[in-house]
VMD Tcl script that draws the C-alpha trace (Angstrom):
set ca {
  {166.98 67.68 161.41}
  {163.91 66.29 162.20}
  {161.47 64.13 160.73}
  {157.62 65.09 161.65}
  {154.98 61.98 160.80}
  {151.54 63.55 160.57}
  {148.98 60.67 161.54}
  {145.52 60.31 162.22}
  {142.04 58.81 160.68}
  {141.31 59.52 157.01}
  {139.09 62.72 156.67}
  {140.46 64.34 160.10}
  {142.02 67.48 159.07}
  {145.36 66.25 158.76}
  {146.43 68.16 155.71}
  {144.71 71.32 157.50}
  {147.12 70.57 160.40}
  {150.20 69.68 158.23}
  {149.74 73.15 156.14}
  {149.12 75.43 159.42}
  {152.52 73.16 160.93}
  {154.45 73.88 157.59}
  {153.48 77.77 158.08}
  {154.53 78.08 161.50}
  {157.99 76.75 160.90}
  {158.47 78.69 158.25}
  {158.16 81.54 160.36}
  {160.26 80.58 162.90}
  {162.60 79.86 160.49}
  {162.55 83.02 158.99}
  {163.08 84.91 162.66}
  {166.05 82.57 163.40}
  {167.65 83.41 160.16}
  {166.98 87.34 160.55}
  {169.36 86.86 163.37}
  {172.18 85.18 161.54}
  {173.57 85.14 158.41}
  {172.65 81.92 156.62}
  {169.69 79.64 157.49}
  {170.71 76.55 159.39}
  {167.06 74.73 158.68}
  {165.61 74.00 155.47}
  {162.10 73.02 155.32}
  {160.24 70.34 153.27}
  {156.55 69.07 153.33}
  {155.85 65.46 151.72}
  {152.45 64.26 151.12}
  {150.71 62.15 148.51}
  {149.60 65.05 146.68}
  {153.08 67.00 146.22}
  {153.94 63.09 144.53}
  {150.93 62.85 142.38}
  {149.76 60.11 145.08}
  {145.61 58.97 144.08}
  {143.92 57.85 147.20}
  {142.64 55.30 144.88}
  {145.91 53.16 145.62}
  {144.26 52.51 149.48}
  {141.34 50.91 147.93}
  {142.08 47.39 148.52}
  {138.18 46.06 146.85}
  {139.50 43.34 144.42}
  {137.37 44.71 142.42}
  {138.29 47.81 141.95}
  {141.96 46.68 141.38}
  {142.84 46.34 137.81}
  {143.93 43.38 135.73}
  {147.42 44.04 135.19}
  {148.27 44.76 139.23}
  {149.60 42.08 140.71}
  {147.95 41.86 144.21}
  {144.96 44.25 145.70}
  {147.53 45.99 148.23}
  {150.40 46.32 145.47}
  {149.96 50.18 144.45}
  {149.85 50.72 148.08}
  {153.15 49.27 148.56}
  {154.49 51.22 145.60}
  {152.81 54.06 146.58}
  {154.93 54.13 150.36}
  {157.93 53.24 148.39}
  {157.52 56.34 146.67}
  {157.07 58.54 149.81}
  {159.95 56.80 151.80}
  {162.85 57.56 148.78}
  {161.25 61.06 148.80}
  {161.82 61.34 152.26}
  {165.05 59.66 152.33}
  {166.38 61.85 149.88}
  {165.96 65.21 151.13}
  {166.48 63.94 154.99}
  {169.51 65.31 156.57}
  {170.88 66.89 159.76}
  {169.67 70.40 158.20}
  {166.12 69.45 156.78}
  {163.09 69.72 158.65}
  {160.58 67.07 156.85}
  {157.24 66.98 157.84}
  {155.34 64.00 156.16}
  {151.66 64.17 155.62}
  {149.96 60.88 154.86}
  {147.76 58.18 156.77}
  {150.79 56.53 158.43}
  {147.97 54.13 159.82}
  {150.97 51.16 160.22}
  {153.38 51.35 163.14}
  {155.63 49.01 160.80}
  {155.86 51.80 158.54}
  {156.32 54.23 160.97}
  {158.98 52.35 162.78}
  {160.77 52.24 159.25}
  {161.12 55.73 159.19}
  {161.75 55.95 162.69}
  {164.83 54.20 161.88}
  {165.81 56.12 159.11}
  {165.96 59.01 161.18}
  {167.99 57.67 163.45}
  {170.11 56.60 160.82}
  {170.72 59.91 160.09}
  {170.97 60.47 163.73}
  {168.31 63.29 163.49}
  {165.05 63.67 166.16}
  {161.77 61.95 165.21}
  {158.63 63.18 166.27}
  {154.57 61.97 165.37}
  {151.60 64.35 165.37}
  {148.21 62.57 166.09}
  {145.26 64.36 164.63}
  {142.17 63.28 167.28}
  {138.90 63.21 166.03}
  {136.00 61.12 166.79}
  {135.30 58.37 164.21}
  {131.58 59.63 163.72}
  {132.94 63.52 162.36}
  {135.79 61.78 160.47}
  {133.22 59.65 158.42}
  {130.78 62.80 158.36}
  {133.46 64.92 156.80}
  {133.60 62.27 154.21}
  {130.20 61.47 153.42}
  {129.74 65.76 152.98}
  {132.43 65.40 150.64}
  {130.36 62.61 148.73}
  {127.14 64.19 148.72}
  {128.47 67.47 147.53}
  {129.81 65.73 144.32}
  {126.60 64.07 143.90}
  {125.16 67.25 143.99}
  {127.67 68.51 141.26}
  {127.02 65.74 139.06}
  {122.98 66.20 140.02}
  {123.14 69.62 139.30}
  {125.14 69.20 135.49}
  {122.86 66.24 135.01}
  {119.69 68.64 135.41}
  {120.79 71.29 132.86}
  {121.47 68.95 130.33}
  {119.57 66.11 130.65}
  {116.21 67.06 132.62}
  {114.66 63.71 131.73}
  {117.50 61.61 131.49}
  {118.26 62.19 134.94}
  {114.67 61.33 136.17}
  {114.85 58.12 134.41}
  {118.42 57.24 136.18}
  {117.25 58.30 139.18}
  {114.25 55.81 138.92}
  {116.54 53.24 138.23}
  {118.95 53.25 140.70}
  {116.46 53.46 143.51}
  {115.11 49.95 144.51}
  {111.96 50.25 144.89}
  {109.75 47.98 146.64}
  {108.02 44.82 143.88}
  {104.54 45.38 143.47}
  {101.50 42.54 143.45}
  {100.26 43.43 139.89}
  {103.76 42.81 137.89}
  {104.84 39.36 139.93}
  {102.58 35.89 140.74}
  {100.85 36.17 144.37}
  {104.04 33.56 145.65}
  {106.58 34.91 143.20}
  {105.56 38.65 144.32}
  {105.60 37.62 148.83}
  {109.22 36.02 147.97}
  {110.49 39.12 146.17}
  {109.01 41.16 148.81}
  {110.28 39.50 151.96}
  {113.60 39.61 150.53}
  {113.06 43.40 149.83}
  {112.30 44.22 153.47}
  {115.30 41.92 154.28}
  {117.53 44.11 152.05}
  {116.33 47.47 153.74}
  {116.35 46.15 157.09}
  {120.05 44.97 156.68}
  {120.76 48.43 155.22}
  {119.87 50.28 157.81}
  {121.16 48.43 160.31}
  {124.78 48.44 158.82}
  {124.57 52.33 158.04}
  {127.04 54.06 159.85}
  {126.44 57.08 162.17}
  {127.88 59.92 160.74}
  {128.34 64.04 161.49}
  {126.01 65.85 159.36}
  {129.30 68.20 158.52}
  {129.11 71.38 156.65}
  {131.86 71.92 154.89}
  {134.14 75.30 154.49}
  {134.86 76.94 151.82}
  {138.76 75.83 151.45}
  {137.31 72.77 151.43}
  {136.07 72.74 148.42}
  {138.49 70.88 146.33}
  {139.05 68.02 148.92}
  {138.58 64.65 147.35}
  {136.85 61.81 149.06}
  {137.31 58.61 150.10}
  {134.48 55.54 148.72}
  {132.67 54.20 151.58}
  {133.56 51.23 151.63}
  {137.86 51.95 151.70}
  {137.46 54.58 154.04}
  {135.68 52.26 156.45}
  {138.51 49.65 155.44}
  {141.30 52.17 156.44}
  {139.29 53.15 159.70}
  {139.43 49.39 161.05}
  {142.94 48.90 159.93}
  {144.19 52.46 161.33}
  {147.03 51.10 164.46}
  {146.67 53.88 167.19}
  {150.16 55.88 167.92}
  {151.45 54.23 171.61}
  {153.58 56.96 173.15}
  {155.64 53.96 175.25}
  {156.92 52.38 171.99}
  {160.08 54.63 170.59}
  {159.19 55.16 166.99}
  {155.90 56.75 168.39}
  {157.41 59.45 170.76}
  {157.89 62.11 171.49}
  {153.91 61.67 170.50}
  {151.90 65.43 170.14}
  {148.09 64.87 170.03}
  {146.12 67.86 168.18}
  {142.41 67.28 168.48}
  {140.05 68.86 165.40}
  {138.40 71.57 167.53}
  {141.54 73.31 168.85}
  {141.86 76.76 168.99}
  {144.86 78.49 167.23}
  {145.78 79.37 170.84}
  {146.23 75.58 171.97}
  {147.49 74.88 168.12}
  {150.02 77.19 168.86}
  {151.15 75.68 172.38}
  {151.56 72.04 170.78}
  {153.61 73.66 167.88}
  {155.91 75.57 170.31}
  {156.40 72.37 171.80}
  {157.06 70.70 168.65}
  {160.16 73.44 168.31}
  {161.66 73.04 171.51}
  {161.32 69.05 171.68}
  {162.68 68.07 168.39}
  {163.20 70.44 165.98}
  {165.64 72.57 168.63}
  {166.32 69.13 170.89}
  {166.55 71.15 174.32}
  {166.77 68.13 176.29}
  {169.86 67.83 173.67}
  {169.54 63.91 173.10}
  {172.16 61.87 172.17}
  {170.81 60.41 169.00}
  {173.07 57.11 168.06}
  {172.58 55.10 165.12}
  {171.84 51.24 166.02}
  {175.52 49.68 165.71}
  {173.84 46.99 162.36}
  {173.57 49.56 160.77}
  {176.79 51.44 160.90}
  {179.12 50.76 158.24}
  {182.11 49.64 159.61}
  {185.23 51.17 159.17}
  {188.11 50.04 156.82}
  {190.69 51.05 158.99}
  {192.73 48.27 160.03}
  {192.63 49.69 163.50}
  {188.51 49.53 163.97}
  {187.56 46.56 162.52}
  {188.61 43.39 164.23}
  {187.48 40.77 161.77}
  {189.84 42.71 158.83}
  {192.80 43.19 161.66}
  {192.33 38.68 162.50}
  {192.04 38.14 158.59}
  {194.72 40.72 158.02}
  {197.59 39.53 160.57}
  {197.05 35.45 160.10}
  {197.74 36.17 156.08}
  {200.56 37.79 156.61}
  {202.26 35.29 159.09}
  {201.46 32.60 156.57}
  {203.06 34.57 153.67}
  {206.49 35.21 155.99}
  {206.25 31.42 156.79}
  {206.29 30.67 153.13}
  {209.35 33.11 152.19}
  {211.56 32.52 155.18}
  {210.75 28.57 154.81}
  {213.41 28.22 151.64}
  {215.82 29.89 154.00}
  {215.86 28.36 157.14}
  {215.05 24.86 156.10}
  {213.04 22.05 157.87}
  {212.57 22.34 161.06}
  {214.02 25.36 161.48}
  {212.48 28.48 163.31}
  {211.22 31.48 161.43}
  {211.37 34.91 163.23}
  {208.11 37.05 162.98}
  {207.63 40.74 163.97}
  {205.51 41.20 166.72}
  {203.24 44.24 165.67}
  {203.94 43.24 161.59}
  {206.60 46.11 160.94}
  {209.99 46.85 161.10}
  {210.81 48.49 164.04}
  {214.66 48.50 165.61}
  {214.66 46.93 168.92}
  {211.33 45.25 168.59}
  {210.12 41.99 170.24}
  {209.96 39.04 167.63}
  {207.85 35.69 167.24}
  {209.02 32.44 166.58}
  {207.29 29.78 164.64}
  {209.12 26.53 165.08}
  {209.27 24.35 161.48}
  {208.40 20.77 161.99}
  {210.66 18.32 160.61}
  {209.09 18.19 156.99}
  {207.82 20.79 154.55}
  {205.21 22.72 155.16}
  {202.64 23.52 152.37}
  {200.30 26.25 151.90}
  {197.04 24.50 151.90}
  {198.49 23.11 155.19}
  {198.89 27.08 156.67}
  {195.71 27.71 155.53}
  {193.72 25.25 157.52}
  {195.69 26.16 160.27}
  {194.32 29.64 159.60}
  {190.68 28.97 158.98}
  {190.88 27.11 161.86}
  {192.15 30.12 164.35}
  {190.15 32.41 162.71}
  {186.89 30.70 163.39}
  {187.70 29.65 166.96}
  {188.52 33.94 167.77}
  {185.51 35.34 165.79}
  {184.24 35.69 168.96}
  {186.02 38.98 169.53}
  {183.50 40.96 167.37}
  {182.24 44.08 168.85}
  {185.41 44.15 171.34}
  {188.17 45.95 168.62}
  {188.91 48.73 171.75}
  {190.02 45.71 173.98}
  {193.51 45.75 174.21}
  {194.12 42.33 174.91}
  {192.68 41.78 171.06}
  {195.14 44.23 169.35}
  {196.96 43.26 166.20}
  {200.26 42.24 168.57}
  {198.64 40.34 170.53}
  {196.51 38.57 168.05}
  {199.67 37.97 165.95}
  {200.86 36.27 169.62}
  {198.33 34.25 169.75}
  {198.51 32.48 166.10}
  {202.24 31.96 166.02}
  {201.63 30.01 169.68}
  {198.52 28.09 168.02}
  {200.95 27.04 165.18}
  {203.61 26.22 167.47}
  {201.08 23.74 168.89}
  {199.51 22.26 165.88}
  {203.85 22.29 164.56}
  {204.66 20.46 167.72}
  {202.19 17.22 167.47}
  {203.71 16.38 164.03}
  {207.31 16.76 165.14}
}
mol new
graphics top color blue
foreach p $ca { graphics top sphere $p radius 0.5 }
foreach p [lrange $ca 0 end-1] q [lrange $ca 1 end] { graphics top cylinder $p $q radius 0.2 }
display resetview
């Protein structure tokens, strides 16, 4: 069953929408199961929280990178590997998988799209539309909530130390009596410049009041949040790995959300258009059946002819004629192929050289196994003709 990705800006409401979609699909699957003896769907919700992946893995600040980590983004690569493995283990024609993570890199979305296509199951992408200012406001509200909690905890235990700590953390303007007049003037100018740059670089955000259900949601450090927004690659519905694309906005009403979920059920889960999904030919493992692999047939038939020539050469002698079956079997009344041996004994190295040269000339038939002229009998006939031409030049 399909793989559904949830994407959007950080703190835009992806986990909330993923949980709503999970509840909706659970109800639809239960309704489908009530009409049949057994359920044909299984539902999975995979997220950073379900795999105990910390949000700190997305922080690329070198200052926050542990000394033993090989690079700033090594932890993020390991996290994506864990998510990919979790999806691959459960993805099957019977399983519906919802992946709730950032999914902000189009190369990562393409990798998951190829995995779904390899399993021959539908794929869908749900984007959570949210203005940057509002998403930033949610993150800022979570940061302020934590700071308020820490401040309240410190106030109950250390009133005096809290005041001292807050005073030391606030960079006030230098006083004229503390420094030499020239030093004071330079320090005051530097302080004013830093304050101006701080106000200039301070991003705009909406003042958000967190809901009670958001009380346990973690926040992202400001620098990490801005970095993730900068690196976010918007989905393009014209790309096959971003299609079909369903858009949910942060302020959609329950009715609008229900309509989008109904579209997902019809187009992705039920696959109402009944689109035929085929895996890429380059990813399909070739069949070991001799009738299905051109290179296998080519190697097998040419080696068989070399073996037959060496076996019959002792009986027919030098310059004799070796008779070979056209199909490689021993059917009665079957047309036989003849190899005219030269006037000297032919050894295995010489036959193998001819065989390798013939195989190199006929590799262009890969992918044309179904063409009748490239069947086993035609390959044997071609190789016998090639050997007769080569032996004729030696006579």
